[in-house]
N, C-alpha and C positions, 0 to 999 in steps of 0.2 A: 374246577381249578384250572383247565387247558382253556377254556372261556376268557376267565380272568385274564390270563397270562397274553392272549394273543391281542385281547381289546386295551392294553398297557402296551404291548407297543406299536400297535398302529397310533394310537392317541399319542406316543413318544414321539413316533417318527414323522405324525403331523404339527406337532408343535417344533421340532425339527425345521418343516419343512417352511411352517408360516413364521419361521424366526426367520429362514433367509429371506424369504421377501418382502418378511419389513423392513431386514435391514438393508437390502438392496434402494428399497422406498426412502428410506431417512437417508441416508448416506450415501446417495449417489456422487458425489462430489469429492468423494474421500478417493474410492474408485479411478474417476476420471485426474484425482491429480496427484494421483499414485503414477499414473500411465504417461501424464500431459508432462511432455518437457519445454513446454512454448513458454512466450513472457511472462512478467508480473509487473502488476499498474503499484506504483508507489502513490498512496494520495495523503497530502503533508498540507496539514494546516499551521500555521504561523500567524503569533499574537506577539503583534508589534507593542514594544513598549508605549507607554502615554506620549504621543504626541510624535512619534516614528514611522508610523506608516508611507511617509512621503516617501522614507530618506530607505526605509526598506526595497517600495517599489521602483526606484531610482538604483540602487544598488543590483538586481536583478534586471532591471531593463542594462545597467551600462556593463553589465559583468559576470553576475552567478551564471546568465542561460550559456553564453559563450565558453566559462570553464566548465560546466556539466557537457556541453555536445567534445570540447574536447577530452573528458573523461568517459566519452560511450552513455551518456546520458541521455535518453529521448525527453526531450519537454513536449507533452501529449496538449496543456494548456495551463492556464492562470487563469483566476477567477476573482475577482472582488463582491463581497455580497452586498446587495441594494440596498436593506434595511438597517437601519441603526439598531442594536447598538454594532451590530460586527463588523459594517460597512467602516466604521471609524478607525477598528483594531486589525482587520482580517486579513487574510492572503490565504487563499488554497490554491494547491496547484500537486498537476498529477503527471510520475515521470512514468516511464516505459523502460523496463530492465526485461535485457534475455534471461534471466531466471533472479532468483534468491543470491545463491550466489555472488555474482555479477553486478547486484547494485552491492554488497555488500565490498567486494574489491573497491568500485568504483566513489563510494563516499569515503573510505579510505583515501585513495589516494586524492582526490577530491579535496580534504581534510589536510595531506599533506603537500601541497600542492603550493609553493611559495608567491604565484601571485594571487591567490585565495586568499594566504593568510596578512599579505600585506593589503587586498582588496577589507577584507574583513578588521584589520585591525585601523585604517584608516576612517571607513563609515561607522565604528561606533568612537571616534574619539572623542565626542559628547555621552559618552553612557552607551549603552547595550541597546540596539534594534527591537531585541525580540525580550518577552515574556515569560513564551511560552511556545513549543514545537510538539506536534504530533506527526506521528506517523501511523500509516496504514498501509499492510500489502492485498493486495485483493487477487481474483482472479475473475475475470470477464464471466457472468453466468452463460451457461447454453442458449441462450436466445439474446444474448447482447449482441447489437451490430456489429463493436469493436470489439475486437479479438485480437 
């Protein structure tokens, strides 16, 4: 009986240690994210309403980037897909924020900005520019040259 008890204790300890090791291998990002207080990237994909992509680009070029900057939103890059059908309907861009909380605050201030409200209204006189908006917050991978 004593031998079986020792075997079960050893087996339980082995399973516990294996679980710890496996958990650290499968979820290293959870530990890093919990400890990191670095910036976060927001990847946004806009699908323009039919025939409105040029107007969307003009609004960004002439107004949006400047208003983003006013609210502490750092523009990383703006991208136009090369191949149809996305090249005819899609704008992809990346913003950097100090944190998710900072992003939430900046977006709220941006949307409440009187200048933005005026620009948005004027640019949509002939109908909405967007049919779909997607937003993904992301952390750089540990091997990413951009952190």
